[in-house]
matplotlib code that plots the C-alpha trace (Angstrom):
import matplotlib.pyplot as plt

x = [96.7, 98.5, 97.0, 97.1, 95.3, 93.4, 92.8, 89.9, 88.4, 84.6, 82.1, 83.3, 79.8, 80.1, 79.2, 82.2, 85.0, 87.6, 85.3, 84.1, 87.8, 88.3, 85.3, 86.1, 89.8, 88.8, 86.6, 89.1, 92.0, 89.9, 89.4, 93.2, 93.5, 94.3, 92.7, 92.3, 90.9, 89.4, 90.4, 87.9, 89.3, 87.4, 85.6, 87.0, 90.1, 91.7, 90.9, 90.9, 90.4, 93.3, 91.1, 90.5, 94.3, 94.9, 92.1, 93.6, 97.1, 96.2, 94.1, 96.9, 99.6, 97.7, 97.9, 100.0, 103.3, 103.8, 101.2, 101.5, 99.1, 97.5, 96.2, 93.8, 95.3, 92.5, 94.0, 97.6, 98.6, 97.1, 98.6, 101.5, 104.7, 106.5, 104.1, 104.4, 108.2, 108.5, 105.8, 106.8, 104.0, 105.0, 103.0, 101.6, 99.9, 97.1, 97.0, 94.1, 95.4, 97.4, 95.3, 96.6, 95.1, 91.5, 89.8, 88.4, 91.2, 92.8, 96.5, 97.3, 95.5, 96.9, 100.5, 99.9, 98.5, 101.4, 103.9, 102.1, 101.6, 105.2, 106.4, 104.0, 104.9, 108.5, 107.6, 105.8, 107.6, 105.4, 103.1, 100.2, 98.7, 95.6, 97.2, 100.5, 99.7, 99.5, 102.7, 104.6, 103.2, 104.4, 107.8, 108.3, 106.5, 106.5, 109.9, 108.6, 111.3, 110.1, 111.1, 108.6, 105.6, 103.0, 100.3, 97.1, 94.4, 90.8, 89.1, 86.1, 83.2, 81.8, 78.8, 75.7, 76.0, 74.2, 71.1, 70.5, 67.5, 64.4, 63.1, 66.0, 69.8, 70.7, 73.9, 75.0, 77.2, 78.5, 80.4, 80.0, 79.0, 82.3, 84.3, 86.9, 84.3, 83.5, 79.7, 79.7, 81.6, 79.0, 76.2, 77.8, 78.4, 74.9, 73.5, 75.3, 73.5, 69.9, 68.7, 69.7, 67.7, 69.1, 68.5, 71.1, 71.1, 73.6, 74.2, 76.3, 76.2, 74.6, 75.3, 79.1, 79.6, 76.2, 77.6, 78.7, 75.3, 73.4, 75.6, 75.0, 71.3, 71.2, 73.2, 70.9, 67.9, 69.6, 70.4, 66.9, 67.9, 65.8, 63.6, 66.6, 69.0, 68.0, 70.1, 69.5, 71.8, 73.9, 72.7, 73.4, 75.3, 72.3, 70.5, 73.7, 74.3, 70.8, 71.6, 74.6, 72.6, 69.9, 72.3, 73.9, 76.9, 79.0, 80.2, 82.3, 84.5, 86.7, 89.5, 91.6, 91.2, 93.6, 92.1, 88.4, 86.4, 83.2, 85.0, 86.1, 82.5, 81.2, 83.6, 82.6, 79.0, 80.0, 79.3, 81.3, 83.0, 83.3, 85.7, 88.8, 92.5, 93.3, 95.2, 94.7, 91.7, 93.8, 95.2, 91.8, 90.0, 91.7, 91.5, 89.2, 86.6, 85.8, 86.6, 88.8, 88.9, 90.9, 89.7, 87.5, 86.6, 82.8, 82.9, 85.1, 83.0, 79.8, 81.3, 82.4, 78.9, 77.2, 79.4, 78.2, 74.6, 74.4, 76.4, 75.0, 77.4, 80.4, 78.7, 78.2, 81.8, 83.1, 80.6, 81.8, 85.4, 84.4, 82.7, 85.8, 88.1, 85.8, 85.9, 89.7, 89.8, 91.5, 89.3, 89.4, 91.4, 94.3, 94.0, 94.1, 97.2, 99.1, 98.1, 99.0, 102.5, 103.0, 101.8, 104.3, 107.1, 106.3, 107.2, 110.6, 111.7]
y = [-34.5, -37.9, -40.3, -44.0, -46.6, -49.5, -52.5, -54.8, -57.8, -57.8, -55.5, -53.3, -53.6, -57.3, -58.2, -60.2, -59.3, -58.5, -56.2, -54.5, -53.9, -52.4, -50.0, -48.9, -48.4, -46.1, -44.0, -43.9, -42.9, -40.1, -38.8, -38.7, -36.7, -39.5, -40.0, -43.7, -44.3, -47.8, -49.8, -52.6, -55.9, -59.0, -60.9, -64.3, -63.9, -65.9, -68.4, -66.0, -67.0, -66.1, -63.4, -61.9, -62.0, -60.1, -57.5, -57.0, -56.6, -54.1, -52.1, -52.1, -51.2, -48.0, -46.6, -43.6, -45.0, -41.9, -43.3, -46.5, -49.3, -51.2, -54.5, -56.8, -60.2, -62.1, -60.7, -60.0, -63.5, -64.8, -62.2, -63.0, -62.3, -61.5, -58.7, -57.4, -57.5, -55.6, -53.0, -49.5, -49.3, -49.5, -52.5, -52.8, -56.1, -56.4, -60.0, -61.1, -64.6, -66.6, -67.9, -71.5, -71.7, -71.5, -74.7, -77.0, -76.6, -79.6, -80.2, -79.2, -75.9, -75.1, -75.7, -73.6, -70.7, -70.9, -70.7, -67.8, -65.8, -66.3, -65.0, -62.1, -61.0, -60.9, -57.9, -55.9, -52.9, -53.3, -56.0, -55.2, -58.0, -57.9, -59.8, -60.7, -64.4, -63.8, -61.7, -64.6, -67.0, -64.8, -64.4, -68.1, -69.7, -67.0, -65.4, -61.9, -59.8, -58.6, -55.0, -54.9, -56.0, -53.8, -55.2, -53.2, -55.0, -54.2, -51.5, -52.4, -50.0, -49.8, -52.0, -52.1, -54.6, -57.9, -58.6, -62.1, -63.8, -63.5, -67.1, -69.6, -69.1, -68.0, -69.2, -66.6, -67.5, -64.9, -65.8, -66.6, -70.2, -71.6, -74.6, -72.6, -71.3, -74.8, -74.7, -78.4, -79.0, -76.8, -78.9, -82.1, -80.3, -79.0, -82.5, -83.7, -81.2, -81.3, -82.1, -78.6, -75.5, -73.3, -71.9, -71.0, -68.1, -68.0, -64.7, -64.6, -65.0, -68.2, -67.5, -67.1, -70.8, -72.5, -76.0, -75.5, -74.0, -76.8, -79.4, -77.6, -77.4, -81.2, -81.8, -79.6, -81.6, -85.0, -84.1, -82.9, -79.4, -77.5, -76.0, -74.9, -73.4, -70.3, -69.0, -65.3, -64.7, -61.5, -58.7, -55.0, -53.5, -52.4, -55.7, -57.6, -55.5, -56.3, -60.0, -59.6, -57.7, -60.4, -63.4, -65.1, -66.9, -66.3, -69.5, -69.9, -73.0, -71.6, -73.8, -70.7, -66.9, -64.2, -62.0, -62.8, -59.6, -61.3, -62.5, -58.9, -57.7, -60.3, -59.1, -55.5, -56.5, -58.4, -61.9, -64.9, -66.6, -70.3, -71.0, -72.9, -72.3, -71.7, -68.9, -65.5, -66.5, -67.0, -63.5, -62.0, -63.8, -63.5, -66.6, -64.9, -64.0, -67.4, -71.0, -72.2, -75.9, -77.7, -77.3, -80.1, -81.5, -81.5, -83.3, -80.7, -77.9, -79.5, -79.8, -76.1, -75.0, -77.2, -75.8, -72.3, -73.3, -75.2, -72.7, -69.2, -67.9, -68.9, -67.5, -64.2, -64.0, -64.6, -62.0, -59.3, -60.0, -59.8, -56.5, -55.0, -56.2, -55.1, -51.5, -51.5, -52.8, -50.6, -48.3, -47.7, -44.5, -46.5, -49.0, -46.3, -44.6, -47.9, -48.4, -44.8, -45.3, -48.4, -46.6, -43.8, -46.2, -47.8, -44.6, -44.3, -48.0]
z = [-9.5, -9.6, -12.1, -12.8, -14.9, -13.3, -15.6, -14.4, -16.3, -16.4, -14.9, -12.0, -10.6, -9.9, -6.3, -5.2, -2.8, -5.5, -7.4, -4.2, -3.4, -6.8, -6.5, -3.0, -4.0, -6.9, -4.6, -1.7, -4.0, -5.4, -1.9, -1.6, -4.8, -7.2, -10.6, -11.2, -14.7, -15.1, -18.2, -18.9, -20.0, -21.3, -18.6, -19.6, -17.4, -15.8, -18.6, -21.5, -25.1, -27.5, -28.9, -25.5, -24.7, -27.9, -27.1, -23.6, -24.8, -27.5, -25.0, -22.4, -25.1, -25.9, -22.3, -21.6, -20.1, -18.0, -15.6, -13.5, -14.7, -11.8, -13.2, -11.2, -10.5, -12.3, -15.5, -14.7, -13.9, -17.2, -19.5, -21.9, -20.0, -23.2, -23.9, -20.3, -20.4, -23.7, -23.0, -21.8, -19.2, -15.5, -14.3, -10.8, -10.0, -7.5, -6.2, -4.0, -4.0, -6.5, -9.4, -9.0, -5.5, -6.7, -5.7, -8.3, -10.8, -12.5, -11.7, -15.3, -15.1, -11.7, -12.9, -16.0, -14.0, -11.5, -14.3, -16.1, -12.9, -11.9, -15.2, -15.2, -11.7, -12.7, -15.0, -12.3, -10.7, -7.7, -6.4, -4.1, -2.0, 0.3, 3.2, 4.7, 4.0, 0.3, 0.4, 2.0, -0.6, -3.5, -1.9, -1.3, -4.3, -7.0, -6.6, -5.9, -4.1, -0.7, -1.5, -4.4, -2.2, -0.5, 1.8, 1.4, 3.3, 2.4, 4.4, 6.5, 7.2, 10.8, 11.1, 13.2, 16.1, 15.4, 17.4, 16.1, 14.7, 16.9, 16.3, 16.0, 15.8, 12.3, 10.6, 8.0, 5.1, 2.6, -0.5, -4.2, -4.8, -6.0, -5.0, -3.0, -0.6, 0.7, 0.7, 0.0, 3.3, 5.1, 3.8, 5.1, 8.5, 8.8, 8.0, 11.2, 13.5, 12.3, 15.8, 16.9, 16.4, 13.5, 10.1, 7.5, 5.2, 2.2, 0.6, -2.6, -6.3, -7.6, -11.3, -11.6, -11.4, -12.4, -12.2, -8.6, -7.7, -9.3, -7.5, -4.1, -4.7, -5.3, -2.2, -0.1, -1.4, -0.9, 2.8, 3.5, 4.2, 1.7, 4.5, 6.6, 4.0, 2.0, -0.9, -1.5, -4.4, -4.6, -2.3, -2.3, 0.6, 2.7, 2.4, 3.1, 6.2, 7.4, 7.1, 9.4, 11.9, 12.0, 12.4, 15.3, 13.8, 10.7, 9.0, 5.8, 5.4, 2.6, 1.3, 0.8, 1.3, 0.1, 2.9, 3.4, 3.3, 4.5, 7.7, 8.4, 7.8, 10.2, 12.9, 12.2, 13.0, 16.2, 14.9, 16.1, 13.3, 12.4, 9.5, 8.4, 9.2, 5.5, 3.7, 5.4, 7.5, 10.8, 10.2, 9.6, 12.5, 15.9, 18.1, 20.6, 18.0, 16.5, 15.9, 13.0, 12.0, 9.3, 5.7, 4.2, 7.7, 8.0, 11.3, 12.9, 11.3, 12.7, 16.2, 16.1, 15.1, 17.6, 20.4, 19.7, 19.2, 22.5, 24.6, 24.3, 26.9, 24.8, 21.7, 23.4, 24.6, 21.1, 19.8, 22.2, 21.2, 17.5, 18.1, 19.8, 17.1, 14.4, 15.6, 15.2, 11.6, 8.9, 6.9, 3.1, 3.4, 4.9, 2.1, -0.5, 1.1, 0.9, -2.7, -3.6, -2.1, -4.3, -7.4, -6.7, -6.2, -9.6, -11.4, -9.8, -9.6]

ax = plt.figure().add_subplot(projection="3d")
ax.plot(x, y, z, "-o")
ax.set_aspect("equal")
plt.show()
């Protein structure tokens, strides 16, 4: 049985896209005959304390170097490159998106993360990315050789076809409340279309970034939208799937996405998508399945939403295209096969 280590910061049970990817990857690799042993790292990454860096390095240094070590990008890009370069372990980095592209960072923090991640990636025998877009970024901006890159897009499970909300059109948003997801832009857009019939359901963690959540709740109140926007917090898979089924439009104005698993899930349920042409979103959302507008443009976002709310025929056409495309999305066994190939290469490169 082929074996590898998988180092992940924080709790693997966390309900965000990156951790869902990690959990599904462990299970799918097991079905291919791989043993992937999870190595927990401190949860302060990508902004670790010096003590947590020391803990992580000591824990990684003890791993059997005869196995490849897959390290989640939240930690890998913030680890000491000197340690990585001098260790005997064959490193494989899993990059969902570069750390410096997280919204809300100061210019100083973004520059520092760009430097540390570039140095760390130079030590990796293989680099796995979740979209071609992220791969191109690492080649052009982080000096990662093309031959060391593997694209392993997240798998997407088949979904039940959305039937919509029975009362008023429902706008579904799925994503952790962080600056990168653009919920603030969505509030501004929704405030521009209050004369139309809609309600808005936001599913996603409200406690990973309490300051952002508090600011969004204040903005919702200030715009008079407290009766029209519902924040559910994190939802388990079945409850989240039910939200997709009972919605009419999926909207998420992310400022950047390394892939965008929620967009793929929306397509798998046959929901038309409204989002931003940022990062990998244009790759994930074909043009006939949704409307993409520039990031940080609430007026354009409002116009896109209004066009679907007021034109049911157009909404239905996009929904049918989304359903067709969603049925062709890659499954987790395909993701696992691509990762397994990269892990194998790491032992011989």
